[in-house]
C-alpha positions in Angstrom: 171.5 116.8 124.9 168.8 114.1 124.9 167.4 112.5 128.0 164.8 109.8 128.6 161.8 110.2 130.8 162.6 109.2 134.4 166.3 109.0 133.6 168.6 110.1 136.4 171.1 112.8 135.5 173.8 114.4 137.5 173.7 118.2 137.5 177.0 120.0 138.2 175.3 122.6 140.4 172.1 120.8 141.3 173.4 117.4 142.3 171.3 114.4 141.2 167.9 115.1 139.5 165.3 113.1 137.7 164.0 114.1 134.3 160.2 114.2 134.5 159.6 116.1 131.3 161.8 116.1 128.2 161.0 119.6 127.2 161.6 121.0 130.7 
């Protein structure tokens, strides 16, 4: 899965989170 820096993603078990680092 690829995400952009600062992109908001919805985690099934964590709710809504913001991607700060691509590798993490």
